[in-house]
N, C-alpha and C positions, 0 to 999 in steps of 0.2 A: 780737130785733137786734139793735146800736144802727149805726146808718150816720152819716155824716158827712154834713151836708148844709149848703150854702147855705144861711143865713136870707135870708127874705121878711120878713121881719115887722123882724127887729130887724140893720138895713144902714145903714150911713154908707156903705161903697165898693161894695165888690162881695157882703158877709154873709157874710166869710171870715171874721172875730173873733168875730160874732154865732153865728154855726154851729158853731164851734168851743170858744166858751160854753154854748150847749145840749148837745152830744156831752161836753163835760166837766163838767157840772153847775154851772158859774162861772158869777159873773157876767158879760160880755159885756163892762164897760168895763175888768174888771181884765186877760181879757184880750189889751182892744186896747193897757194901757196898758204891759204887757208884752213885747207883739210892737213897740212902741216901742223901749222898751230896746234889745230884741233886735236889732232895725234899728238903732239907733243904735250898737252896740255894735260888730254884727259889718261895720255901711257898708252907707251908704245902697241901696248899688247892686244887692250880690247879695239883699239884701230886696225890693226892686222887681223882680226879675226871679222870686222865692219866688212872691212873694204874685201878680204876673200870671197863675205858672205854678197855682197853685193855684186860684186865679180858672178859670182855665181847662179841667184834672180836675176839681174838682169839683162834683156837679152843684148845682142847685136847688133847693130842698126843698120835695116835691110838693106841688099845694096840697089 
């Protein structure tokens, strides 16, 4: 069973996009670009709030 974790090895800020890339079997760079575009389209403040909530809720990848 797949679980979503924050990536320990592929992180830029919190590892959210790296973890999503691993979970979706996608390149984390593509996930980061999509995240940036969605953040700009929907507004920066809701994006930042959502990212901070994800940082708080999604657990770190087990070692």
